[in-house]
C-alpha positions, 0 to 999 in steps of 0.5 A: 046292710043293704045299701039299695039298687042291689048294693050290699055293704059286708063292712062299714068304716066308722070310729065315731065315738058314743059322744061324738067328735068335738069338731070336724078337726078332730074327726078328720084327724082321727081318720087320718091317724087311723089309716096312716097306721099302716102306712107307717108300718110299711114306710117310716116316716110317712104322714096324711099331713101334707101342708104347713100350719098357717102361722100364728098372728095372722088376722085370718089364721083360721082361713090361711091355708096355702092354695095349691089347686091351681098349680095342681092344674098348671094354671098358677102363675 
């Protein structure tokens, strides 16, 4: 596949089912599972999931994720 500017792809990475994905979460979970398979074969127990799920019952549980960017940047309290 010619991507332009002299760049030609010989392979592509797509796992989209004919009916598409239900939502973004299903899409990302599918790709994470595909990529995690070979890693798990090399080291048991590895996972692409890095953060705990939000606690149930929170009024904003859909958006209740731990913010980690400031800590990684060294600017957190």
